[in-house]
N, C-alpha and C positions, 0 to 999 in steps of 0.2 A: 962713065964707066958705070958709079955708082946709078945716075940716074935710069941707068938700061936696065940696072937688075931690079931696084924698086922698079917700075915702069911693072917688069917680069911679075915681078912677086904680087903687085895687085890685081898684073889678069889671075893670076893662079887662085889669088885671095876669093875673086869675084867666082869663076869659075867651080871654085869649093863649095861658096855658099850656094850657088845654082843647084849643083847636085847634094848637097844637104837637105837644100827645101823641098827638095821629092822624095827625100825617104822618111816614110813614114814613120809614128810611134811604135806601131806593131815590128816592124821590119829592125828597126833600133832592137826594142827588146831580145828579138829574134836573135841578132848578132851580139849581144852582148850574153843572153844564155849562152850560145852555142861557144864563145870565147870563155866562158867560167867554166865551163862544161868540160871543155877539153883539158885544163887545167886541173881542173880535181879530177878527172878520171888518168891521166897521167902522172900525176901525184902521188895517188894510191897504187899504182902500178910500179914505182919506185919503193916505196915503204912493203910493197909485198901483197897487200890488198887488191883486189879486183870489187870494183864497185860498177852495180851497175849503171849503164847509161840513163836509163828510164827512168832510175830512182834517183839520179843527181840531177835530172834536167827537172823532174818534177819537186823538188827540194828549192832551187833556182827558180821557177818560176813563181813559187809560194811566197818564197824572199821578195822579187823583184815586184809582181805586179800578179794578187792575188786573183785579178780578172782574166788576165794573160791567158790568150786561148791557142 
């Protein structure tokens, strides 16, 4: 049973390594920006302030990578 689970985990790990090796740095930054942007946007709504998504995105880009397009 443990050997089976260990083998499955190892296979899944190899699959995950393959998937992540195909993701570019730019794609990872986009995913980070989207996740952070959503968090900030929805948090601002909770406190009653409506921030523009474009402003949020611009600020995040500058902080993560000023050369990011």
